[in-house]
VMD Tcl script that draws the C-alpha trace (Angstrom):
set ca {
  {-244.16 -179.50 230.18}
  {-245.71 -178.55 226.86}
  {-242.99 -177.28 224.55}
  {-243.86 -175.04 221.62}
  {-243.15 -177.14 218.52}
  {-244.15 -175.04 215.54}
  {-242.86 -171.56 216.37}
  {-239.23 -170.59 215.70}
  {-236.98 -170.32 218.75}
  {-234.47 -167.61 219.60}
  {-231.76 -167.56 222.20}
  {-232.00 -164.71 224.72}
  {-229.43 -162.18 223.47}
  {-227.36 -162.04 226.65}
  {-227.34 -165.83 227.13}
  {-224.38 -166.83 225.01}
  {-223.08 -170.35 224.28}
  {-219.32 -170.94 224.34}
  {-217.90 -174.12 222.82}
  {-215.21 -176.08 224.62}
  {-213.21 -179.14 223.67}
  {-215.39 -181.70 225.47}
  {-218.39 -179.65 226.58}
  {-219.80 -176.16 226.21}
  {-221.31 -173.52 228.45}
  {-224.07 -170.95 228.29}
  {-223.02 -167.70 229.95}
  {-226.03 -165.85 231.32}
  {-224.63 -162.33 231.37}
  {-227.76 -160.90 232.98}
  {-227.88 -163.25 235.97}
  {-224.11 -163.66 236.19}
  {-224.28 -167.45 235.99}
  {-222.95 -170.33 233.88}
  {-224.71 -173.53 232.82}
  {-222.71 -176.39 231.34}
  {-224.17 -178.10 228.27}
  {-223.16 -180.94 225.92}
  {-221.45 -179.95 222.70}
  {-224.39 -181.50 220.85}
  {-226.70 -178.89 222.37}
  {-224.24 -176.15 221.44}
  {-224.32 -177.41 217.85}
  {-228.12 -177.55 217.82}
  {-228.37 -173.93 219.01}
  {-225.75 -172.60 216.58}
  {-227.07 -174.46 213.53}
  {-230.83 -174.25 214.10}
  {-231.61 -171.03 215.94}
  {-234.54 -169.41 214.14}
  {-236.07 -172.76 213.19}
  {-238.98 -174.60 214.80}
  {-238.60 -177.80 216.81}
  {-240.64 -179.59 214.17}
  {-238.15 -178.52 211.50}
  {-235.19 -179.57 213.66}
  {-236.63 -183.02 214.29}
  {-237.31 -183.45 210.61}
  {-233.72 -182.46 209.82}
  {-232.53 -185.44 211.87}
  {-235.18 -187.81 210.43}
  {-236.86 -188.00 213.86}
  {-234.02 -190.15 215.21}
  {-233.40 -187.88 218.21}
  {-236.88 -186.52 219.02}
  {-236.69 -187.41 222.71}
  {-233.26 -185.85 223.16}
  {-234.31 -182.69 221.30}
  {-237.38 -182.34 223.54}
  {-235.20 -182.75 226.64}
  {-232.77 -180.14 225.36}
  {-235.56 -177.62 224.84}
  {-237.07 -178.34 228.24}
  {-233.66 -177.50 229.71}
  {-233.38 -174.28 227.67}
  {-236.89 -173.20 228.66}
  {-236.42 -174.09 232.35}
  {-233.35 -171.86 232.48}
  {-235.04 -169.12 230.43}
  {-232.37 -169.24 227.74}
  {-234.81 -169.25 224.80}
  {-238.15 -167.87 223.69}
  {-240.42 -168.56 220.74}
  {-241.44 -165.99 218.16}
  {-242.87 -165.84 214.66}
  {-240.54 -162.93 213.86}
  {-237.04 -164.14 214.85}
  {-235.49 -161.68 212.41}
  {-236.54 -158.83 214.70}
  {-234.26 -160.04 217.51}
  {-230.60 -159.49 216.59}
  {-227.59 -160.91 218.41}
  {-225.98 -158.86 221.16}
  {-223.05 -156.81 219.90}
  {-219.66 -158.16 220.91}
  {-218.00 -154.77 220.49}
  {-216.11 -153.47 223.52}
  {-215.13 -149.85 223.97}
  {-213.83 -147.74 226.82}
  {-212.81 -144.09 226.37}
  {-210.23 -144.42 229.14}
  {-206.58 -144.76 228.14}
  {-206.10 -146.94 231.23}
  {-209.06 -148.60 232.97}
  {-207.34 -150.22 235.93}
  {-204.11 -150.15 237.90}
  {-202.26 -152.03 240.63}
  {-200.08 -150.10 243.06}
  {-197.81 -152.13 245.35}
  {-196.32 -150.62 248.48}
  {-193.65 -152.34 250.60}
  {-191.49 -151.44 253.58}
  {-188.77 -149.97 251.35}
  {-191.07 -148.14 248.90}
  {-190.06 -144.51 248.57}
  {-191.86 -143.31 245.44}
  {-194.52 -140.60 245.57}
  {-197.95 -142.25 245.70}
  {-199.70 -138.92 245.10}
  {-197.68 -138.41 241.92}
  {-198.76 -141.85 240.72}
  {-202.40 -141.02 241.45}
  {-202.13 -137.75 239.52}
  {-200.68 -139.68 236.55}
  {-203.54 -142.18 236.69}
  {-206.06 -139.36 236.77}
  {-204.52 -137.93 233.59}
  {-205.04 -141.35 231.98}
  {-208.69 -141.35 233.17}
  {-208.15 -144.57 235.11}
  {-211.30 -145.93 236.79}
  {-210.15 -148.66 239.20}
  {-207.13 -149.08 241.47}
  {-205.99 -151.99 243.60}
  {-203.59 -151.02 246.38}
  {-201.57 -153.91 247.82}
  {-199.65 -153.11 251.00}
  {-196.90 -155.52 252.04}
  {-196.44 -153.65 255.30}
  {-198.67 -152.50 258.13}
  {-200.84 -149.52 257.34}
  {-203.53 -147.73 259.31}
  {-206.91 -146.44 258.18}
  {-205.57 -142.96 258.96}
  {-202.87 -143.43 256.32}
  {-205.39 -144.88 253.85}
  {-207.59 -141.85 254.49}
  {-204.85 -139.52 253.16}
  {-204.84 -141.46 249.87}
  {-208.60 -141.35 249.43}
  {-208.83 -137.70 250.52}
  {-206.19 -136.77 247.94}
  {-208.33 -138.32 245.19}
  {-211.25 -136.25 246.41}
  {-209.10 -133.12 246.35}
  {-208.04 -133.59 242.71}
  {-211.57 -134.67 241.69}
  {-210.11 -137.91 240.39}
  {-211.64 -140.14 237.70}
  {-211.07 -143.13 240.03}
  {-214.45 -144.61 240.94}
  {-213.36 -147.66 242.93}
  {-210.40 -148.67 245.07}
  {-209.64 -152.08 246.55}
  {-207.21 -152.24 249.46}
  {-205.25 -155.42 250.22}
  {-203.52 -155.04 253.60}
  {-202.09 -157.18 256.43}
  {-204.54 -158.27 259.11}
  {-204.31 -156.36 262.37}
  {-205.53 -157.83 265.66}
  {-207.10 -154.46 266.43}
  {-209.22 -154.71 263.27}
  {-212.93 -154.00 263.74}
  {-215.48 -154.83 261.06}
  {-217.68 -151.86 261.93}
  {-214.78 -149.40 261.59}
  {-213.92 -150.65 258.10}
  {-217.59 -150.59 257.06}
  {-218.02 -147.03 258.31}
  {-214.88 -146.03 256.41}
  {-216.28 -147.40 253.13}
  {-219.58 -145.68 253.81}
  {-217.81 -142.35 254.36}
  {-215.48 -142.72 251.38}
  {-217.57 -144.03 248.50}
  {-214.58 -144.68 246.24}
  {-213.45 -147.52 248.50}
  {-215.15 -150.70 247.29}
  {-213.38 -153.35 249.37}
  {-210.86 -154.25 252.04}
  {-208.98 -157.54 251.89}
  {-207.15 -158.44 255.09}
  {-204.58 -161.21 254.69}
  {-202.64 -163.25 257.25}
  {-205.56 -163.77 259.62}
  {-206.34 -167.00 261.50}
  {-209.65 -167.40 259.67}
  {-211.38 -166.97 256.31}
  {-214.46 -164.80 256.17}
  {-216.47 -162.80 253.64}
  {-218.45 -159.86 254.97}
  {-221.07 -158.54 252.56}
  {-222.29 -154.93 252.50}
  {-225.10 -154.14 254.95}
  {-227.98 -151.66 255.11}
  {-227.75 -150.84 251.39}
  {-224.20 -149.63 251.87}
  {-221.50 -150.35 249.33}
  {-218.25 -152.17 249.98}
  {-217.34 -155.65 251.15}
  {-214.62 -157.14 253.35}
  {-212.56 -160.28 252.83}
  {-210.55 -161.80 255.65}
  {-208.16 -164.58 254.65}
  {-205.49 -166.72 256.26}
  {-203.52 -166.60 253.00}
  {-200.19 -164.82 253.25}
  {-199.88 -162.20 250.51}
  {-196.43 -160.80 251.14}
  {-195.07 -160.19 247.64}
  {-196.01 -159.78 243.99}
  {-195.71 -163.52 243.29}
  {-199.03 -164.10 245.08}
  {-200.89 -163.41 241.86}
  {-202.15 -165.08 238.71}
  {-204.20 -167.92 240.19}
  {-207.01 -169.10 237.89}
  {-210.01 -170.38 239.83}
  {-213.73 -170.81 239.14}
  {-214.53 -168.61 242.14}
  {-212.86 -165.75 240.28}
  {-214.94 -166.06 237.11}
  {-216.50 -162.75 236.08}
  {-219.78 -163.43 234.26}
  {-220.94 -160.08 232.92}
  {-221.26 -158.19 229.66}
  {-218.16 -156.05 230.12}
  {-215.78 -158.96 230.79}
  {-217.35 -161.19 228.15}
  {-217.18 -158.59 225.36}
  {-213.71 -157.36 226.30}
  {-212.35 -160.91 226.22}
  {-213.46 -161.38 222.61}
  {-210.57 -159.26 221.37}
  {-208.47 -158.30 224.36}
  {-206.56 -159.84 227.24}
  {-208.83 -160.32 230.23}
  {-206.15 -159.23 232.71}
  {-203.68 -156.87 231.08}
  {-205.78 -154.87 228.64}
  {-205.68 -151.17 229.63}
  {-203.82 -152.05 232.86}
  {-200.76 -150.40 234.34}
  {-198.88 -151.19 237.54}
  {-196.25 -149.87 239.91}
  {-194.25 -152.38 241.92}
  {-192.82 -151.85 245.40}
  {-189.65 -150.33 243.94}
  {-191.56 -147.80 241.84}
  {-190.97 -149.68 238.58}
  {-193.75 -149.28 236.00}
  {-194.98 -152.58 234.55}
  {-197.95 -154.24 232.89}
  {-198.34 -156.17 236.15}
  {-196.15 -156.11 239.28}
  {-195.51 -159.86 238.85}
  {-193.90 -159.39 235.44}
  {-190.16 -159.01 234.96}
  {-190.21 -156.30 232.31}
  {-190.04 -152.73 233.61}
  {-190.63 -149.66 231.46}
  {-188.93 -147.21 233.80}
  {-189.35 -145.77 237.27}
  {-192.24 -143.55 238.33}
  {-189.51 -141.31 239.78}
  {-188.11 -140.61 236.31}
  {-190.92 -141.12 233.79}
  {-194.66 -140.51 233.77}
  {-197.24 -143.25 233.35}
  {-198.52 -141.46 230.26}
  {-195.08 -141.70 228.61}
  {-194.99 -145.44 229.32}
  {-198.46 -146.04 227.89}
  {-197.38 -144.38 224.65}
  {-194.72 -147.07 224.15}
  {-195.76 -149.73 221.63}
  {-193.91 -152.44 223.58}
  {-196.02 -151.74 226.68}
  {-199.24 -152.57 224.81}
  {-198.09 -155.86 223.27}
  {-200.08 -157.96 225.75}
  {-203.34 -156.05 225.39}
  {-204.56 -157.98 222.33}
  {-203.66 -161.48 223.51}
  {-207.20 -162.76 223.94}
  {-208.06 -166.21 225.33}
  {-208.90 -167.34 221.79}
  {-205.18 -167.00 220.98}
  {-203.79 -168.76 224.05}
  {-202.86 -172.45 223.97}
  {-205.40 -174.67 225.76}
  {-207.45 -171.63 226.83}
  {-208.81 -171.35 223.30}
  {-210.46 -174.77 223.79}
  {-211.95 -173.95 227.21}
  {-215.67 -173.40 227.78}
  {-214.86 -170.80 230.48}
  {-212.47 -168.67 228.43}
  {-214.64 -165.57 228.12}
  {-215.41 -165.26 231.84}
  {-211.97 -166.19 233.13}
  {-209.02 -163.99 234.00}
  {-205.61 -164.53 232.46}
  {-201.98 -164.32 233.54}
  {-199.01 -163.58 231.31}
  {-196.59 -163.23 234.24}
  {-196.52 -166.95 235.00}
  {-197.09 -169.22 232.00}
  {-196.38 -172.89 231.39}
  {-193.79 -172.18 228.71}
  {-191.86 -168.96 229.46}
  {-190.57 -168.95 225.87}
  {-194.07 -168.92 224.36}
  {-196.04 -165.69 224.68}
  {-199.27 -167.61 224.02}
  {-198.72 -170.35 226.59}
  {-201.43 -171.37 229.08}
  {-201.34 -169.66 232.53}
  {-199.11 -171.68 234.86}
  {-201.45 -171.30 237.83}
  {-204.49 -172.75 236.08}
  {-205.38 -176.28 237.15}
  {-208.27 -176.80 234.73}
  {-208.05 -179.21 231.80}
  {-210.76 -178.58 229.17}
  {-209.91 -181.90 227.49}
  {-210.89 -183.91 230.58}
  {-213.12 -181.32 232.32}
  {-211.22 -181.74 235.56}
  {-209.63 -179.35 238.07}
  {-206.35 -180.18 239.79}
  {-203.97 -178.37 242.12}
  {-201.70 -176.63 239.63}
  {-198.79 -176.59 242.10}
  {-198.84 -180.41 242.35}
  {-198.83 -181.06 238.62}
  {-195.55 -182.88 237.84}
  {-195.54 -181.42 234.32}
  {-195.31 -177.93 235.81}
  {-192.53 -178.56 238.33}
  {-189.73 -177.30 236.09}
  {-191.56 -174.05 235.31}
  {-192.55 -173.56 238.96}
  {-188.86 -173.80 239.84}
  {-188.02 -171.39 237.00}
  {-190.26 -168.73 238.55}
  {-189.12 -169.64 242.09}
  {-192.75 -169.84 243.16}
  {-192.72 -172.79 245.56}
  {-190.02 -174.28 247.67}
}
mol new
graphics top color blue
foreach p $ca { graphics top sphere $p radius 0.5 }
foreach p [lrange $ca 0 end-1] q [lrange $ca 1 end] { graphics top cylinder $p $q radius 0.2 }
display resetview
């Protein structure tokens, strides 16, 4: 491959390098993908963007010409860079994040003993201009009952644009019925059926929206939350820019647990009152409720040295050191200092904290 040597190079604006402790990544926010790179390549990009390859080689007294050529072949192959005589005309992508919504997303948990008014909660969320809701049912529920929830949102012309339903698997479940339901009710973006005998992902068909997940995992309480896994990475502009300043899980989030208690997340201990006695809007106005919103990954121990930090979710409900607000998520098994993944639940260093939260055994 012939690589342009005498024209300045620029990184594609939405292909953004992120430095980690032992290696770095380039997050392609257009394609939704991640490429791992050596920290030396990260340094080359950050220090020499806007220069020519000839100038870069000269800077290093031609000691690393072969490596520099290989680096640029990699960058070109993945369409991360282009060459231009006017690099000043191509600014960096803005890292500003803004949403006009007071609350952007919510989790509503419903159990066998839940007796709060779901419709009241939905009206409150509409007043906060919430956009996304995840319903988690820890009891059997029919599509007929789900229909009343979705129809109510239609009736009040709700701001909610997507709903994810997590519900127990039923042996009478039919894929076609769930797909038709999502086609009829456009707000419904997914069904997740747990407690099955198999694991299956069913993608949307015929240009319809909505997907279905079937899992053998048992999700029977609020403690089944907070797992950090590469399959859950969200590589897009919204997540990446939000994570620069805000918490990638709790920012603009509100939740109602099975008892009707209003929380940042159903898994967290702190409650700000009951939906039966106080409105969601009154809770959001409390300064204490918002204290987690600005805890970005750049402020969290270990996470701040991770090459995946701006595409990864977070968890403040279960952390390695319960006394440290900025402690690493307990359920993360990745070590950015060794670049290895391990089963977090088997880590002997976490056993005491796991017992503290009564998560396993």
